[in-house]
C-alpha positions as CSV (number, residue, x, y, z in Angstrom):
1,M,-22.5,17.0,26.9
2,L,-26.0,16.3,25.4
3,A,-24.5,16.6,21.9
4,V,-21.8,14.1,22.8
5,L,-24.3,11.6,24.1
6,A,-26.7,12.1,21.2
7,A,-23.8,11.2,18.8
8,L,-23.6,7.8,20.4
9,V,-27.0,6.7,19.1
10,A,-25.6,5.7,15.7
11,I,-22.9,3.5,17.1
12,S,-25.1,0.5,18.1
13,P,-28.7,-0.3,17.1
14,K,-29.1,-2.3,20.3
15,R,-29.5,0.8,22.4
16,A,-32.9,1.9,23.5
17,A,-33.7,5.6,24.2
18,A,-32.6,6.5,27.7
19,Q,-31.3,9.2,30.0
20,C,-28.2,11.5,30.1
21,P,-25.8,10.9,33.0
22,Q,-26.6,14.2,34.6
23,C,-30.3,13.7,34.8
24,A,-30.0,11.9,38.2
25,P,-26.4,11.9,39.4
26,T,-27.1,10.0,42.7
27,P,-30.3,8.0,42.2
28,T,-31.7,6.1,45.2
29,Q,-34.4,4.1,43.5
30,L,-35.3,2.7,40.1
31,L,-38.9,1.8,39.6
32,I,-39.8,-0.8,37.0
33,Y,-43.0,-0.5,35.0
34,P,-44.2,-2.9,32.3
35,G,-45.1,0.1,30.1
36,V,-45.2,3.8,30.5
37,P,-45.0,4.8,34.2
38,T,-48.2,6.2,35.6
39,G,-49.2,8.3,38.6
40,A,-47.6,11.2,40.3
41,C,-43.9,11.2,41.3
42,S,-41.6,13.0,43.6
43,V,-38.3,14.6,42.8
44,I,-36.9,14.3,46.3
45,P,-35.3,11.9,46.7
46,P,-34.6,11.5,43.0
47,I,-36.4,8.6,41.4
48,L,-36.2,7.1,38.0
49,A,-38.7,4.8,36.2
50,E,-38.1,2.4,33.4
51,D,-40.6,1.4,30.7
52,Q,-39.4,-2.2,30.2
53,A,-41.6,-2.7,27.2
54,N,-39.9,0.1,25.3
55,G,-36.6,0.5,27.1
56,V,-37.3,4.2,28.0
57,I,-36.1,5.8,31.2
58,Y,-38.3,8.4,32.8
59,G,-37.5,11.1,35.3
60,C,-39.7,13.1,37.6
61,Q,-40.3,16.7,36.9
62,F,-42.8,19.3,38.2
63,V,-45.4,20.3,35.6
64,S,-48.0,22.8,36.8
65,G,-47.1,21.9,40.4
66,I,-47.5,18.2,40.0
67,G,-44.7,15.6,39.8
68,T,-44.9,14.1,36.3
69,W,-43.0,11.3,34.6
70,V,-41.1,12.8,31.6
71,P,-38.9,10.7,29.2
72,Q,-35.2,11.6,29.6
73,T,-33.5,12.9,26.4
74,G,-30.1,13.6,25.2
75,G,-28.7,10.1,24.6
76,S,-29.3,6.4,24.6
77,F,-28.1,3.5,26.7
78,Y,-28.6,-0.2,26.6
79,S,-31.7,-1.8,28.2
80,P,-32.2,-3.2,30.8
81,T,-30.6,-1.1,33.5
82,V,-29.2,-2.6,36.8
83,L,-28.7,-0.1,39.6
84,V,-25.8,-0.6,42.0
85,N,-27.8,0.5,45.0
86,G,-25.6,-0.7,47.9
87,S,-28.2,-3.2,49.1
88,S,-29.6,-5.7,46.6
89,V,-26.8,-5.0,44.2
90,T,-23.6,-3.9,45.9
91,T,-20.8,-4.2,43.3
92,V,-20.4,-3.6,39.6
93,A,-19.4,-7.2,39.1
94,Q,-22.7,-8.3,40.7
95,A,-24.6,-5.9,38.4
96,L,-22.7,-7.3,35.4
97,T,-23.7,-10.9,36.3
98,A,-27.3,-9.7,36.6
99,L,-27.5,-8.4,33.1
100,P,-28.8,-10.7,30.4
101,A,-26.5,-12.2,27.8
102,N,-27.0,-9.3,25.3
103,G,-26.0,-6.8,27.9
104,G,-27.5,-3.6,29.2
105,T,-26.7,-0.6,31.5
106,I,-24.9,-0.6,34.9
107,D,-25.7,2.5,36.9
108,A,-23.0,2.9,39.5
109,R,-23.4,6.7,39.9
110,G,-24.7,6.3,43.5
111,C,-21.1,6.0,44.7
112,T,-22.0,3.3,47.2
113,S,-18.9,1.8,48.9
114,G,-19.1,-1.5,47.0
115,S,-19.4,0.1,43.6
116,L,-16.1,2.0,43.9
117,N,-13.8,-1.0,43.3
118,L,-14.2,-2.1,39.7
119,G,-11.4,-4.8,39.9
120,T,-10.6,-6.1,36.5
121,Y,-13.6,-4.8,34.6
122,D,-14.5,-7.0,31.6
123,P,-18.0,-7.1,30.3
124,G,-17.0,-10.0,27.9
125,A,-19.5,-10.7,25.2
126,K,-22.2,-8.4,26.8
127,E,-22.6,-4.9,25.4
128,V,-22.6,-2.8,28.5
129,V,-22.8,0.9,29.4
130,L,-21.2,1.6,32.7
131,L,-22.3,4.9,34.2
132,L,-20.0,6.3,36.9
133,G,-20.7,9.1,39.4
134,A,-18.7,12.0,40.7
135,C,-16.5,9.9,43.0
136,N,-13.2,8.0,43.0
137,Y,-13.1,4.5,41.5
138,T,-10.2,2.0,41.4
139,A,-9.5,-0.8,39.0
140,S,-6.8,-3.3,38.2
141,Q,-7.5,-3.1,34.5
142,I,-10.3,-2.3,32.1
143,I,-10.8,-4.8,29.2
144,E,-12.1,-3.5,25.8
145,E,-15.1,-5.3,24.5
146,P,-17.5,-4.6,21.5
147,G,-20.1,-2.1,22.4
148,E,-18.5,-1.2,25.7
149,Q,-19.1,2.3,27.1
150,I,-17.7,3.8,30.3
151,I,-19.2,7.3,30.9
152,G,-18.5,9.5,33.9
153,S,-20.7,12.3,35.2
154,G,-20.2,15.5,33.3
155,S,-16.9,16.6,32.0
156,Y,-13.6,15.5,33.4
157,D,-13.4,18.4,35.9
158,S,-16.5,17.0,37.6
159,E,-14.1,14.6,39.4
160,T,-15.3,11.2,38.1
161,V,-11.9,9.5,38.7
162,V,-10.9,6.0,37.8
163,T,-7.5,5.1,39.1
164,V,-5.9,2.0,37.5
165,T,-2.8,0.6,39.2
166,S,-0.3,-1.8,37.5
167,S,3.1,-3.2,38.4
168,V,3.7,-4.8,35.0
169,N,6.0,-2.9,32.7
170,G,4.4,-1.7,29.4
171,T,0.8,-2.5,30.5
172,Y,-2.1,-0.5,29.1
173,V,-4.7,0.1,31.7
174,I,-7.5,-0.1,29.1
175,A,-6.5,-3.0,26.9
176,P,-7.9,-5.3,24.2
177,N,-9.8,-8.5,25.1
178,S,-8.2,-11.9,24.5
179,G,-11.5,-13.5,23.4
180,L,-11.3,-13.0,19.6
181,R,-13.9,-10.2,19.8
182,D,-13.8,-7.1,17.8
183,L,-13.0,-3.7,19.3
184,T,-15.9,-1.9,17.9
185,S,-18.5,0.8,19.0
186,M,-16.6,1.6,22.2
187,V,-16.9,4.8,24.1
188,F,-14.8,6.1,26.9
189,S,-16.0,9.5,28.0
190,H,-16.3,12.2,30.8
191,F,-13.9,10.9,33.5
192,I,-10.3,11.2,34.7
193,L,-8.2,8.2,34.0
194,D,-5.4,8.2,36.6
195,V,-2.6,5.8,35.6
196,E,-0.6,4.6,38.6
197,G,1.7,1.7,39.7
198,T,5.3,0.7,39.9
199,G,5.5,-0.6,36.3
200,T,7.5,1.4,33.8
201,G,6.2,2.5,30.4
202,L,2.6,2.2,31.3
203,G,-0.1,3.2,28.8
204,C,-3.7,4.6,29.0
205,V,-5.6,3.0,26.1
206,Q,-4.5,0.6,23.4
207,I,-6.7,-0.2,20.5
208,N,-4.9,-3.1,18.8
209,P,-7.1,-5.7,17.1
210,S,-4.3,-8.3,16.7
211,Q,-6.3,-11.5,17.1
212,T,-7.6,-13.6,14.2
213,N,-10.6,-12.1,12.4
214,T,-10.8,-9.0,14.6
215,S,-10.9,-5.4,13.8
216,A,-11.5,-2.0,15.5
217,I,-14.2,0.2,13.9
218,V,-16.0,3.3,15.2
219,N,-14.6,4.1,18.6
220,R,-14.7,7.3,20.6
221,I,-12.5,8.7,23.3
222,S,-13.8,12.1,24.4
223,D,-13.9,14.6,27.3
224,M,-11.3,12.7,29.3
225,L,-8.4,13.8,31.4
226,F,-5.4,11.4,31.2
227,A,-3.0,11.9,34.1
228,S,-0.7,10.2,36.5
229,R,-1.3,12.1,39.7
230,G,1.2,9.9,41.6
231,G,4.0,10.4,39.0
232,A,4.0,6.9,37.5
233,S,6.1,6.1,34.4
234,V,3.9,6.5,31.4
235,G,5.1,5.7,27.9
236,T,2.5,6.1,25.2
237,C,-0.9,7.2,26.5
238,I,-3.1,6.2,23.6
239,A,-1.9,3.7,21.0
240,L,-3.7,2.9,17.8
241,N,-2.0,-0.1,16.2
242,G,-3.4,-2.0,13.2
243,T,-1.4,-5.2,12.5
244,G,-3.3,-6.0,9.2
245,A,-1.4,-6.3,6.0
246,T,-3.8,-4.0,4.2
247,I,-5.9,-1.1,5.1
248,G,-9.6,-1.8,5.7
249,G,-9.4,-5.5,6.3
250,E,-8.7,-7.8,9.2
251,N,-6.6,-6.5,12.1
252,T,-7.1,-2.9,11.1
253,V,-8.2,0.2,13.0
254,S,-10.6,2.7,11.5
255,G,-13.1,5.4,12.5
256,V,-11.6,6.6,15.8
257,S,-12.6,9.9,17.3
258,I,-10.3,11.4,20.0
259,T,-11.9,14.7,20.9
260,N,-11.8,17.3,23.7
261,N,-9.3,15.4,25.9
262,E,-6.5,16.7,28.1
263,F,-3.2,14.8,28.5
264,L,-1.3,15.8,31.6
265,F,1.6,13.7,32.9
266,N,4.4,14.3,35.3
267,P,6.9,13.3,34.1
268,S,5.8,13.8,30.5
269,S,4.8,10.7,28.5
270,T,6.9,9.5,25.6
271,N,4.0,10.2,23.2
272,D,0.5,11.3,24.1
273,L,-0.8,9.5,21.0
274,S,0.9,7.0,18.7
275,I,-0.3,5.7,15.4
276,T,1.3,2.6,13.8
277,G,0.3,-0.1,11.3
278,S,-3.0,-0.2,9.4
279,V,-5.0,2.7,10.7
280,S,-7.5,5.0,8.9
281,G,-10.1,7.6,9.5
282,V,-8.8,9.1,12.8
283,A,-10.1,12.5,14.0
284,I,-7.8,14.1,16.6
285,T,-9.6,17.3,17.5
286,A,-9.8,19.9,20.3
287,N,-7.3,18.2,22.6
288,V,-4.8,19.7,25.0
289,M,-1.5,17.8,25.0
290,D,1.0,18.9,27.6
291,S,3.9,16.7,26.4
292,T,7.2,18.6,26.2
293,G,8.3,16.4,23.3
294,T,6.4,14.7,20.5
295,A,2.7,14.6,21.4
296,I,1.4,12.9,18.3
297,N,3.6,10.3,16.5
298,C,2.5,8.9,13.1
299,N,4.8,6.1,12.2
300,S,3.3,3.9,9.5
301,T,3.2,3.7,5.7
302,K,-0.2,2.0,5.9
303,A,-2.0,4.7,7.9
304,F,-4.0,7.4,6.1
305,G,-6.9,9.8,6.6
306,I,-5.6,11.4,9.8
307,K,-7.2,14.6,10.8
308,I,-5.4,16.8,13.4
309,D,-7.5,19.9,14.0
310,G,-7.9,22.5,16.7
311,N,-5.4,21.0,19.2
312,S,-3.2,22.8,21.7
313,F,0.4,21.8,22.4
314,P,1.4,24.4,25.0
315,A,4.7,22.8,26.1
316,S,6.2,21.5,22.8
317,S,8.1,23.2,20.0
318,A,7.8,20.1,17.7
319,P,4.5,18.5,18.8
320,I,3.7,16.4,15.7
321,S,6.0,13.9,13.9
322,N,5.2,12.0,10.7
323,T,7.5,9.2,9.5
324,G,5.0,7.6,7.1
325,C,1.4,8.4,7.8
326,L,-0.5,9.3,4.6
327,G,-3.2,11.9,3.9
328,V,-2.7,13.9,7.0
329,D,-4.9,17.0,7.4
330,I,-3.6,19.6,9.9
331,F,-5.6,22.7,10.7
332,A,-5.9,25.4,13.4
333,N,-3.5,23.9,15.9
334,E,-1.3,25.9,18.2
335,Y,2.0,25.0,20.0
336,N,4.6,26.3,22.4
337,G,2.8,29.2,23.8
338,N,0.1,30.2,21.4
339,N,2.2,29.9,18.2
340,P,0.1,28.8,15.2
341,L,1.2,25.4,13.8
342,P,1.4,25.5,9.9
343,D,-1.8,24.3,8.3
344,S,-1.9,21.7,5.6
345,G,-4.8,23.5,3.8
346,G,-6.7,20.2,3.8
347,S,-4.4,18.5,1.3
348,G,-2.6,16.2,3.6
349,D,0.7,18.0,4.2
350,T,3.6,16.8,6.2
351,L,3.3,16.8,10.0
352,T,6.5,18.7,10.7
353,S,7.6,22.1,9.7
354,P,10.2,21.9,6.8
355,L,13.8,22.7,7.2
356,Q,15.2,25.8,5.5
357,G,15.8,24.9,1.9
358,Q,13.4,22.0,1.8
359,S,10.5,21.9,-0.5
360,I,7.1,20.1,-0.2
361,A,6.6,17.0,-2.3
362,V,3.7,14.5,-2.6
363,G,4.4,11.1,-1.3
364,P,3.2,7.7,-2.6
365,S,-0.3,6.4,-3.0
366,P,-2.8,5.5,-1.8
367,A,-3.4,8.6,0.2
368,F,-0.7,11.0,-1.2
369,T,0.5,12.7,1.9
370,T,2.9,15.6,1.3
371,I,6.4,15.3,2.7
372,N,9.4,17.6,3.3
373,A,11.8,16.9,0.5
374,S,15.5,17.9,0.7
375,P,17.1,19.0,-2.6
376,G,18.6,16.3,-4.7
377,L,18.4,14.6,-8.1
378,R,17.1,11.1,-7.8
379,W,18.3,8.2,-10.0
380,G,15.9,6.8,-12.6
381,N,15.5,3.1,-13.5
382,S,14.6,2.4,-9.8
383,G,18.0,3.7,-8.7
384,L,19.9,1.1,-10.8
385,I,22.6,1.6,-13.5
386,V,21.2,0.6,-16.9
387,T,22.9,-2.5,-18.3
388,T,20.4,-3.6,-20.9
389,G,21.1,-3.1,-24.6
390,T,18.1,-0.8,-25.2
391,Y,16.6,1.3,-22.4
392,A,13.2,3.0,-22.7
393,V,12.9,6.2,-20.6
394,A,9.8,5.7,-18.5
395,C,6.8,8.1,-18.2
396,D,4.9,8.8,-15.0
397,T,2.4,6.1,-14.0
398,S,-1.2,6.8,-13.2
399,T,-0.4,7.1,-9.5
400,S,3.3,8.3,-9.2
401,V,5.9,10.4,-10.8
402,L,8.5,8.5,-8.8
403,A,7.7,5.3,-10.7
404,G,9.0,6.8,-13.9
405,D,12.2,8.7,-15.0
406,R,10.8,12.3,-15.0
407,D,13.3,14.7,-13.4
408,S,15.8,12.0,-12.6
409,T,19.3,10.9,-13.6
410,V,19.5,7.7,-15.7
411,V,22.9,6.2,-15.5
412,L,24.0,4.3,-18.6
413,G,26.5,1.6,-18.0
414,N,28.2,-1.4,-19.7
415,G,25.9,-3.3,-21.9
416,N,23.6,-0.4,-22.9
417,T,24.0,1.1,-26.3
418,T,20.7,2.6,-27.1
419,V,18.3,4.9,-25.2
420,N,14.8,5.6,-26.5
421,L,13.2,8.8,-25.2
422,P,9.4,8.6,-24.6
423,D,6.8,10.3,-26.7
424,P,6.5,13.7,-24.9
425,T,2.8,13.9,-25.9
426,A,1.9,10.5,-24.3
427,T,0.1,10.2,-21.0
428,G,2.5,10.6,-18.1
429,C,5.1,12.4,-20.2
430,T,3.4,15.7,-20.9
431,G,4.2,18.9,-19.0
432,N,7.8,19.7,-20.0
433,F,9.2,16.2,-19.4
434,V,12.9,16.4,-18.4
435,V,15.5,13.7,-17.8
436,S,19.3,13.6,-17.4
437,L,21.5,10.9,-19.0
438,Y,24.9,10.0,-17.7
439,N,27.2,7.8,-19.8
440,V,29.6,6.0,-17.4
441,D,30.4,3.4,-20.1
442,T,33.5,3.4,-22.4
443,V,31.5,3.4,-25.7
444,N,29.1,5.7,-27.4
445,H,25.4,5.5,-26.7
446,T,22.7,6.5,-29.3
447,V,19.8,8.5,-27.9
448,N,16.6,8.5,-30.0
449,A,13.7,10.9,-29.9
450,G,10.2,9.5,-29.2
451,G,7.0,9.9,-31.1
452,S,7.2,12.7,-33.7
453,S,9.3,15.0,-31.6
454,H,12.6,16.5,-32.6
455,L,15.7,17.5,-30.7
456,D,18.0,20.5,-30.7
457,V,21.4,19.4,-29.4
458,L,23.6,22.0,-27.8
459,N,27.2,21.2,-26.8
460,G,28.3,24.6,-25.4
461,S,29.3,26.2,-28.7
462,T,27.1,24.9,-31.5
463,S,23.8,23.3,-32.0
464,A,22.3,20.6,-34.2
465,N,18.7,21.5,-34.7
466,G,15.7,19.3,-35.6
467,V,17.5,16.0,-35.3
468,T,15.8,12.8,-34.2
469,S,18.9,11.3,-32.4
470,F,22.3,12.2,-31.0
471,T,25.4,10.4,-29.7
472,L,26.3,10.5,-26.1
473,G,30.0,9.7,-25.7
474,P,31.9,8.1,-22.8
475,G,31.8,10.4,-19.8
476,Q,29.3,12.7,-21.3
477,V,26.1,14.1,-19.6
478,A,23.0,15.2,-21.4
479,T,19.9,16.9,-20.1
480,V,16.8,16.5,-22.2
481,N,14.0,19.0,-21.7
482,F,10.8,18.9,-23.8
483,N,8.6,21.9,-24.4
484,A,5.0,22.0,-23.1
485,S,3.5,20.8,-26.4
486,G,5.9,17.9,-26.7
487,T,7.1,18.8,-30.2
488,L,10.7,19.7,-29.4
489,G,13.3,18.7,-26.8
490,V,16.4,20.7,-26.0
491,V,19.5,18.6,-25.3
492,K,22.3,20.2,-23.4
493,I,25.6,18.4,-23.4
494,P,28.1,20.4,-21.4
495,S,31.6,20.9,-22.8
496,S,34.1,18.5,-21.3
497,G,37.8,17.7,-21.4
498,G,39.5,18.6,-18.1
499,S,40.2,22.2,-17.2
500,S,39.3,23.6,-20.6
501,S,36.2,22.9,-22.7
502,A,38.1,23.8,-25.9
503,A,41.3,22.7,-27.6
504,V,43.4,23.9,-30.5
505,Y,45.0,21.3,-32.7
506,G,47.8,22.5,-35.0
507,G,50.8,21.4,-36.9
508,G,52.6,21.7,-40.2
509,C,55.4,20.6,-42.5
510,S,58.5,22.2,-44.1
511,G,59.7,22.2,-47.6
512,V,57.8,22.3,-50.9
513,V,54.7,20.2,-51.3
514,I,54.4,17.2,-53.6
515,S,53.5,18.4,-57.0
516,A,50.0,17.3,-58.1
517,G,49.5,15.0,-55.0
518,N,48.2,14.8,-51.5
519,S,50.7,15.7,-48.9
520,S,50.3,14.6,-45.3
521,V,50.6,17.5,-43.0
522,L,52.7,16.2,-40.2
523,G,50.7,17.8,-37.7
524,L,47.6,18.7,-35.8
525,G,49.7,18.1,-32.8
526,E,53.1,17.2,-34.4
527,P,56.0,19.5,-34.9
528,Q,56.8,21.2,-38.3
529,T,59.2,18.5,-39.4
530,S,61.9,19.2,-42.0
531,G,61.0,17.9,-45.4
532,G,57.6,16.7,-44.3
533,C,55.7,18.6,-47.0
534,S,57.2,16.4,-49.6
535,S,56.0,13.2,-47.9
536,A,53.1,11.2,-49.2
537,E,49.9,11.2,-47.2
538,V,49.9,8.9,-44.1
539,D,46.7,9.0,-42.1
540,S,48.4,7.8,-39.0
541,H,50.0,11.3,-38.7
542,G,47.6,13.1,-36.6
543,S,46.2,13.5,-33.1
544,I,43.8,11.6,-30.8
545,V,40.9,13.7,-29.6
546,T,40.7,13.8,-25.8
547,H,37.1,14.8,-25.5
548,A,34.0,15.0,-27.6
549,C,34.0,18.3,-29.5
550,T,33.2,20.1,-32.7
551,V,36.0,20.8,-35.1
552,K,35.8,24.3,-36.7
553,N,37.6,27.5,-37.5
554,L,40.2,26.1,-39.8
555,Q,43.2,28.4,-40.4
556,V,46.0,27.6,-42.9
557,A,49.2,29.5,-43.9
558,S,52.0,28.9,-46.5
559,S,55.4,30.6,-47.0
560,A,54.7,30.9,-50.7
561,A,51.7,31.6,-52.8
562,G,50.0,28.9,-54.8
563,L,50.2,28.2,-58.5
564,N,46.6,29.0,-59.4
565,S,43.1,29.4,-57.8
566,S,42.7,25.6,-57.3
567,D,46.1,25.0,-55.7
568,G,46.3,23.9,-52.1
569,V,43.0,22.4,-51.0
570,V,43.4,21.7,-47.3
571,T,41.0,19.2,-45.7
572,I,40.5,18.0,-42.1
573,R,40.1,14.2,-42.0
574,T,38.6,12.2,-39.1
575,A,38.7,8.6,-38.0
576,P,36.5,6.8,-35.5
577,A,39.5,5.5,-33.5
578,A,43.3,5.2,-33.6
579,N,44.4,3.5,-36.8
580,G,40.9,3.5,-38.1
581,T,39.7,4.5,-41.5
582,F,40.0,8.2,-42.2
583,A,37.5,10.2,-44.2
584,N,37.3,13.8,-45.4
585,S,35.2,16.1,-43.3
586,A,33.3,19.2,-44.4
587,V,36.0,21.4,-42.9
588,T,38.1,22.6,-45.8
589,C,39.6,25.7,-47.5
590,T,41.7,26.5,-50.6
591,I,44.9,28.6,-50.5
592,G,44.9,29.4,-54.2
593,T,47.2,32.2,-55.4
594,G,47.4,33.6,-52.0
595,K,49.3,32.4,-48.9
596,T,46.4,31.7,-46.5
597,C,42.9,30.3,-46.3
598,A,40.3,29.7,-43.6
599,D,36.9,27.9,-43.1
600,G,34.8,29.4,-40.4
601,T,31.6,27.9,-41.6
602,H,31.8,24.1,-41.7
603,T,32.1,21.9,-38.7
604,A,32.8,18.2,-37.9
605,S,31.7,16.4,-34.7
606,V,34.2,14.0,-33.1
607,S,34.2,11.9,-29.9
608,A,36.8,11.2,-27.3
609,G,39.3,8.7,-28.8
610,N,38.7,9.8,-32.4
611,M,41.6,11.0,-34.6
612,I,42.0,14.1,-36.7
613,S,44.6,14.9,-39.4
614,A,45.0,17.3,-42.3
615,T,45.9,16.9,-46.0
616,V,46.6,19.3,-48.9
617,A,45.8,18.6,-52.5
618,T,48.2,20.4,-54.9
619,Q,48.3,21.3,-58.6
620,S,51.1,20.2,-61.0
621,A,54.2,22.3,-60.3
622,S,52.7,23.8,-57.1
623,T,54.8,26.3,-55.3
624,L,53.3,26.0,-51.9
625,A,55.7,25.4,-49.1
626,D,56.1,25.4,-45.3
627,L,52.5,24.9,-44.4
628,L,50.9,25.6,-41.0
629,V,47.4,24.2,-40.1
630,Y,45.4,25.0,-37.0
631,V,41.8,24.1,-36.0
632,D,39.6,24.6,-33.0
633,C,37.8,21.7,-31.3
634,Q,35.1,23.0,-28.9
């Protein structure tokens, strides 16, 4: 108790050194001295003396068999002190009137009959310490004022009881003032607050500086028992609600200590403690919260710096809920029958245990709480489809990974044609930067490497190594993953094209080929038409490619051998679209004097909608005939 009261000294410079509440729990007389009290004193009945010049309270103690005035230690109260003695001062309201404009101390620990009814207790602009004895007090409501202290005798089990009765639904029995005064340096300590009345959803204490130019700073609620012994309907017991737009300014709550209290309601309250709005610097320690549901509810994206340490939640299996509070520190709490609640390790972890399969992720600034994250791949570009002509993949910002495109899906739509990857050595892009690109457009998109990095592009069967750009066709997906040094990115483009990722294109012609000319192979998808080998080349004879792939593994057969080693050069030709301009690819082989040839080395990349065909170049008087041509496209 002495340590608790000693901690109050720093709250207000207006306090003079004074006594602890237990020094004289039922005083009968207060003697006033202009300076240090002199002469002998008696301890029976208990007598206190005040040094008005210095604001020091003295008690009587025996020293060497003589009653001696000794300064009382262990805390400080405001000076002067008015004693509710049942004769000259009979009520707390009368004592409040007797105090000067700057306030003082009201000593109502004598439990005289007139002192037991506090009515609507509101010290107004006076900074007042109200000392209560080990008896039962009643009140209509207690109004919060700057510098206000209400301190009972001893801990809550010493039976200092304040019963507040209300018939108005949703009323807090300790509530903010309406006089545009701050809610600062308040202390409520060492008594039982008994909430009663016919109103529903009643509350215990509301710290809500909602008036113009008001705030709530450095307040303490300690060594209390919150209860409803008559079974009143209690909603939220303690509510911290800052209505300010930003943390630390007007209409905000900061520096609240809620320590060593017990919450005991029948029926259980909705929440023992609720935090909403702009709230910071809250210590919730060594409390016993008997709620069967959520005992502490943090519901604000503007609240941070919440410490929840050493509390007991004996009746709840999910005592703490966080739907937005930031920078929450949880340590050494127990719940539901001595089960340890998971700690945050001081880093501000989530308030609730994760579901199976969830991972822990760091939430947004400014306080970076950790949250339980369910698996999923978020969309980049702020969740929007890219429709601009050129899109720059974004690095992390100085405060958030979520602000960039790291580990996200960037969806490329109509209007976009070019994607510029970032420099993987730049700030915010280091550390194995990865991004997925989805092309939902109907045209190709060019993806460029950033900085001095290079790309290895894999399509499921081949790779193009060390390139600085690649083409992402319609319906294609690419995952780009850079190495730790940022020099190389691996691009994976899964094979596509329905139920099979590979296709075989084949065809042929019958009859003898044109002598010393290029014959169109009616094929790569067309039947071996009679007489076709004698037809002149027509590029429209061919097949449309259904999916992006790599042409390779050319195989050619003839029913007759060639004339010489140069006879029968078969070449795969490609065009960018149906009826487009065809060009020879690198895929080729020469039949020569044999009847077959093959090319397993060269490849050609084609996109969905491209065309492929085959031609054969012959020598004069060539004897090649009845050609068959097949090629893989994977």
